[in-house]
LUMLOZA-552748 format. One line per 5 residues: number of its first residue (from 0); their letters; for each residue x, y, z of N, C-alpha, C, O. Coordinates in steps of 0.001 Angstrom, whole numbers, plus 500000, padded with zeros to 6 digits. Last residue first. Example, Ala and Ser with C-alpha at 12.3 -4.5 7.8 and 13.67 -1.06 7.14 Angstrom:
<pts>
1> sa> 512850:497750:507080:513670:498940:507140:512900:500030:507870:513409:501138:508039 | 513190:494310:507800:512300:495500:507800:513200:496700:507800:514236:496681:508465
</pts>
This chain:
<pts>
146> xxxxx> 489149:498793:484119:488013:499691:484096:486779:499528:483790:485996:500476:483855 | 490860:496545:483785:490297:496885:484838:489211:498143:484955:488527:498289:485968 | 491781:494383:481790:490985:495422:481596:490393:495725:483105:489437:495056:483497 | 495014:492897:480616:494131:493185:481837:493378:494392:481466:493947:495347:480938 | 497201:492729:478678:495673:492152:478506:494564:492317:479585:493407:491925:479433
141> xxxxx> 499311:493484:480097:498975:494152:478680:497446:493849:478170:496734:494561:477462 | 499480:492266:482318:499235:493924:482432:498952:494327:481063:498403:495405:480834 | 497930:489157:481359:499123:489768:481598:498744:491463:481937:497574:491792:481740 | 496140:486256:482650:495988:487621:482054:497429:488568:482245:497930:488609:483368 | 495061:483356:483060:496020:483915:482302:495597:485332:481702:494959:485553:480672
136> xxxxx> 492508:482705:484138:493857:482279:484858:495088:483163:484132:496009:483582:484833 | 489937:485084:485587:490447:484096:484293:491851:483762:484818:492347:484381:485759 | 487055:486550:486491:488250:486049:486866:488619:485004:485982:487830:484131:485621 | 485384:489325:486174:485601:488292:485379:487186:487884:485854:488200:488562:485693 | 482817:491514:488003:484590:490935:487721:484591:489654:487119:483778:488834:487546
131> xxxxx> 480270:492411:488082:481381:493570:487579:482684:492912:487310:483554:493432:486612 | 478964:490367:489069:478997:490278:487721:479714:491607:487246:479726:491855:486041 | 479487:490333:492241:479800:489062:491023:479825:489232:489637:480512:488495:488929 | 480140:491823:494380:480322:492799:492833:480593:491349:491956:481554:491176:491206 | 480281:491242:496604:479310:492375:496671:479618:492686:494899:479283:493734:494346
126> xxxxx> 482377:489421:496555:481361:488868:496972:480322:489897:496561:479317:489362:496094 | 484579:491146:496308:484427:489896:495102:482876:489682:495274:482141:489746:494288 | 484484:492943:498458:484229:493477:497192:484015:492374:496168:483306:492626:495194 | 485364:491051:500282:484054:491749:500440:483395:492231:499082:482247:492036:498683 | 487818:490046:499375:486783:489313:499492:485464:490052:499497:484543:489686:498766
121> xxxxx> 489008:492547:500270:489148:492036:498593:488120:491029:498639:487340:491192:497700 | 488794:492666:502640:488313:493938:502028:488224:493185:500759:487140:493288:500184 | 490268:490289:503477:488952:490555:503794:488066:491435:502994:486907:491157:502687 | 492968:491584:502863:492039:490418:502180:490640:490196:502141:489944:489975:501151 | 492954:493604:504344:493173:493795:503030:492607:492764:502263:491923:492914:501251
116> xxxxx> 493196:492226:506951:492294:493277:506501:492093:493430:505214:490914:493392:504861 | 495651:490638:506589:494106:490002:506924:493208:490938:506477:492397:490586:505621 | 497517:492649:506407:497189:491413:505090:496060:490930:505228:495342:490717:504251 | 497349:493681:508621:497196:494575:507439:496591:493462:506407:495514:493457:505810 | 498217:491675:510242:496854:492151:510462:496525:492909:509136:495426:492720:508614
111> xxxxx> 500928:491724:509418:499999:490538:508893:498447:490669:509002:497606:490118:508291 | 501931:494323:510094:501760:493977:508808:500763:492790:508570:499908:492836:507685 | 501737:493599:513136:500916:494721:512339:500856:494479:510963:499720:494399:510496 | 503713:491311:513130:502319:491137:513534:501533:492566:513027:500507:492309:512397 | 505747:490982:510494:505581:491573:511593:504244:491869:512033:503586:492664:511361
106> xxxxx> 506460:487480:509742:506239:488856:509056:505793:489829:510557:505552:489232:511606 | 509600:485513:510306:508011:485815:510354:507882:487142:509649:508789:487783:509118 | 512107:484906:509343:511667:483743:510122:509904:484446:510388:509043:483615:510677 | 512980:486840:507427:512855:485556:506916:512001:484946:508024:511011:484376:507566 | 512557:489743:506795:512433:489080:508211:511987:487776:507910:510804:487473:508059
101> xxxxx> 512598:490413:504224:513345:491212:505117:513378:490649:506544:514177:491082:507374 | 510822:489042:502857:511986:488670:502506:513002:489506:503416:514202:489250:503319 | 508378:489934:504283:508852:488308:504397:510256:488204:504443:510935:487681:505327 | 507485:492131:503346:508406:492058:504506:508878:490749:504939:509678:490564:505857 | 506071:491702:501197:507373:492180:501061:508148:492270:502388:509362:492472:502416
96> xxxxx> 503672:491853:501955:504290:490216:501944:505496:490659:501645:506300:489758:501883 | 502612:494168:501527:502611:493685:502645:503287:492645:502982:503552:492409:504161 | 502508:494333:498453:503585:495004:499392:503738:494526:500949:504832:494511:501513 | 500126:492616:498259:501634:492159:497637:502683:492755:498446:503561:492115:499025 | 498587:494055:499192:498696:492667:499759:500312:492203:499487:501222:491708:500154
91> xxxxx> 498397:496211:497454:498725:496556:498690:499155:495144:499618:499922:495199:500579 | 497749:494811:494878:498889:495633:495112:499337:495969:496431:500547:496038:496646 | 495098:494337:495738:495896:493311:495426:497531:493935:495468:498384:493374:496156 | 494062:496916:495848:494192:496068:496966:494996:494928:496798:495616:494527:497784 | 494197:497689:493265:494999:498430:494192:495129:497656:495437:496183:497694:496071
86> xxxxx> 492752:495753:492006:493934:495880:491692:494749:496536:492750:495826:496067:493119 | 490327:496658:492890:490560:495077:493461:492446:495379:493071:493283:495172:493949 | 489700:499082:491868:490087:498857:493550:490491:497582:493790:491014:497326:494874 | 489528:498553:489356:490793:499394:489814:490916:499229:491090:492034:499201:491603 | 486904:497220:489296:488385:496382:488843:489842:497130:489676:490769:496606:490294
81> xxxxx> 485278:498903:490526:485629:497599:491269:486753:497295:490712:487711:497068:491450 | 485741:502396:490124:485585:500941:489510:486057:500259:490379:487027:500602:491055 | 485782:505158:491291:486383:504756:490114:486261:503562:489482:486621:503507:488306 | 484418:506552:493444:483796:505634:492770:484494:505302:491320:483796:505199:490311 | 485858:508358:495175:485189:508836:493614:484641:508018:492733:484354:508325:491576
76> xxxxx> 486294:506700:497249:485587:508265:497399:484967:508722:496042:483889:509289:495863 | 487625:504456:496237:486207:504409:496875:485532:505810:497003:484319:505961:496858 | 489639:505963:495526:489054:505033:494669:487723:504597:495313:486761:504433:494562 | 490969:507021:497371:490357:507783:496511:489558:507047:495468:488879:507643:494632 | 491383:504788:498959:490437:505796:499870:489833:506634:498411:488637:506878:498249
71> xxxxx> 493565:503633:497451:492297:502966:497812:490995:504081:498143:489892:504087:497597 | 495541:505841:497841:494809:505518:496639:493502:504770:496423:492617:505033:495608 | 496152:505799:500375:495709:506687:499807:495028:506738:498716:494071:507488:498523 | 497269:503072:500376:496061:503167:501181:495336:504420:500861:494109:504420:500962 | 499610:503672:498704:498556:502414:498280:497262:502707:499136:496183:502570:498559
66> xxxxx> 500754:505287:500546:500360:505675:499409:499115:504755:498603:498059:505129:498094 | 501594:503367:502426:500639:504793:502907:500194:505164:501800:499006:505478:501871 | 502994:501398:501405:501519:501145:501862:500785:502168:502289:499580:502086:502530 | 505179:502899:500674:504150:502427:499760:502969:502015:499873:502055:502068:499050 | 505971:503546:503201:505769:504727:502442:504610:504142:501327:503513:504658:501110
61> xxxxx> 506546:501183:504285:505685:501908:505098:505238:503195:503894:504091:503642:503897 | 508892:500625:502501:507504:499630:502159:506465:500576:503111:505378:500718:502549 | 510656:502620:500836:510234:502435:501963:508749:501665:501850:507753:502066:501247 | 513370:502629:498602:511885:502433:498544:511787:502276:499879:512790:501769:500381 | 516111:502237:497788:515646:503581:498345:514248:503675:498635:513830:504793:498936
56> xxxxx> 516349:499530:497172:516855:500009:498418:516556:501417:499121:516643:501752:500303 | 513577:498145:495522:514686:498903:495573:515068:499660:496781:514248:500360:497376 | 511054:496939:496035:512471:495746:495944:513628:496743:496130:514605:496380:496785 | 508995:498836:494208:509203:497710:494866:510656:497212:495105:511374:497140:494108 | 508453:500433:492270:509608:500953:493169:509829:499731:494219:510797:499730:494978
51> xxxxx> 506706:499766:490747:507583:499870:490234:508697:500061:491158:509847:499839:490780 | 504292:500230:492450:504773:498820:492511:506021:498767:491811:506673:497762:492093 | 503876:503068:492055:504280:502480:493355:504870:500857:493139:505873:500463:493734 | 503217:503100:489203:504395:503527:489729:505075:503254:491155:506275:503212:491425 | 500755:501647:489347:502129:500916:488742:503160:501731:489027:504226:501127:489147
46> xxxxx> 499220:503386:490864:499777:502134:491271:500693:501447:490606:501436:500662:491196 | 499433:505634:488916:500107:505646:490429:500348:504430:491004:501406:504206:491591 | 498210:504620:486663:499577:504895:486521:500191:505115:487973:501361:504796:488186 | 495820:504250:487882:496319:503124:487389:497980:503479:487008:498849:502611:487092 | 495182:507009:488555:495194:505969:489683:496071:504804:489213:496953:504366:489951
41> xxxxx> 495046:508110:485884:495910:508680:486882:496165:507389:487999:497285:506914:488188 | 492671:506731:484809:494201:506494:484116:495047:507191:485211:496048:506499:485396 | 490626:507432:486397:491006:506108:486170:492439:505810:485771:493184:504941:486223 | 491891:510652:487841:490970:509855:486878:491290:508653:487181:492111:508466:488080 | 491624:513681:489668:491882:511934:489769:491012:511205:489025:489813:511031:489245
36> xxxxx> 493093:516519:488812:491955:515908:488812:492199:514250:489003:493083:513719:488331 | 494535:518249:491495:494814:517387:490281:493533:516536:490189:492994:515974:491142 | 494427:519662:494258:494249:520227:492854:494219:519476:491585:493866:520091:490579 | 497489:518223:495430:496269:518752:495496:495984:519668:494243:496781:520219:493485 | 499112:515254:494233:498942:516541:494295:497601:517147:494481:496638:516729:493837
31> xxxxx> 498293:512022:495512:498133:512929:494542:498386:514270:495038:497972:514560:496161 | 499876:510822:497881:499918:510024:496554:499395:511036:495275:499938:510935:494175 | 502318:512132:499796:501017:512360:499376:500799:511631:498040:501577:511877:497118 | 503729:511284:502929:503889:511576:501419:502517:511362:501088:501698:510697:501724 | 504763:510875:505609:504079:512064:505280:503641:512389:503647:503299:513497:503234
26> xxxxx> 504669:507670:507091:505167:508638:506282:504274:509604:505800:503104:509302:505565 | 503855:507299:510657:503324:507118:509026:504366:507851:508132:504927:508783:508708 | 505947:505777:512980:505274:506929:512464:505270:506722:511026:506145:506230:510313 | 506415:502120:513151:506578:503388:513790:505585:504384:513147:504485:503965:512784 | 506854:500040:511464:505483:500060:512564:505446:501343:513284:504476:501619:513990
21> xxxxx> 509126:499388:510230:508157:500284:509562:506789:500382:510411:505754:500812:509901 | 511009:498327:511810:510144:497353:510849:509213:498059:510313:508297:497401:509822 | 512717:499729:513282:512962:499695:512088:512273:498927:511125:512628:498773:509956 | 510544:502093:515285:511113:500753:515130:511734:500609:513717:511276:501392:512885 | 512011:505385:515991:510923:504626:515516:511611:503201:515058:512753:503064:514621
16> xxxxx> 514025:506403:518455:513649:506472:517380:512586:505503:516983:512293:504711:517880 | 515305:508674:520967:514229:507752:520700:514035:507630:519380:513829:508714:518832 | 518801:509342:521760:517521:509634:520981:516437:508620:520869:516885:507502:520616 | 521049:510674:524082:520375:509620:523501:518958:510001:522806:518168:510827:523265 | 523109:512304:525033:522517:512657:523880:521490:511398:523106:521269:511273:521901
11> xxxxx> 524023:512176:527540:524847:511534:526418:524125:511705:525149:524630:511181:524156 | 522499:513480:529371:523737:513798:529023:524366:513411:528094:525287:514097:527651 | 519084:514382:528995:519900:513116:528781:521404:513871:528369:521550:514616:527400 | 517213:516417:528491:517668:516394:529751:518940:515236:529885:519685:515277:530865 | 516387:516230:525867:517164:517404:526372:518307:517211:527523:519492:517532:527616
6> xxxxx> 515936:513953:523782:515705:514112:525123:516692:515065:525321:517845:514802:524980 | 513575:513905:520715:515183:514186:521386:515024:514458:522800:514065:515149:523143 | 511804:511758:518865:511822:512927:520040:513311:512807:520092:514045:511917:519661 | 512168:510333:516630:510662:510341:517013:510667:511725:517885:509830:512616:517737 | 513689:509491:513734:514040:509949:514954:512555:510647:515330:511914:511342:514541
1> xx> 513443:506649:511797:513402:507904:511961:513698:508403:513394:513965:507530:514220 | 516314:504496:510597:515091:504603:511440:514798:506065:512056:515664:506653:512704
</pts>
């Protein structure tokens, strides 16, 4: 857990820490370096990079969610395409449900609310872009077309 603040008055040196469930302070990582041209290809590469770190001991779910949120913001800001936006949102939903494995009894409430919000956003995009998306049963990463 991350140290939030340190109490100097306390004789025993106790420290306040952020909750271990990832609901504390947001990570300060950046999805894209400043000055880099953000293209569809770069966004797809970044989403795949974030997803490739899922489940690793050194990976932080809070950091992955922060990165995916930044990616989604850039996709919206630069209007990079509905397909890419859907893929990024589905990736965020997938990462949100990674908490299930660490807390078998329940998903932390803030993460559950995040999953609901991402799902609402996904359905809004699907509803507003019926001709821009084709949904099929069998698609692999190799045959996926999101541009």
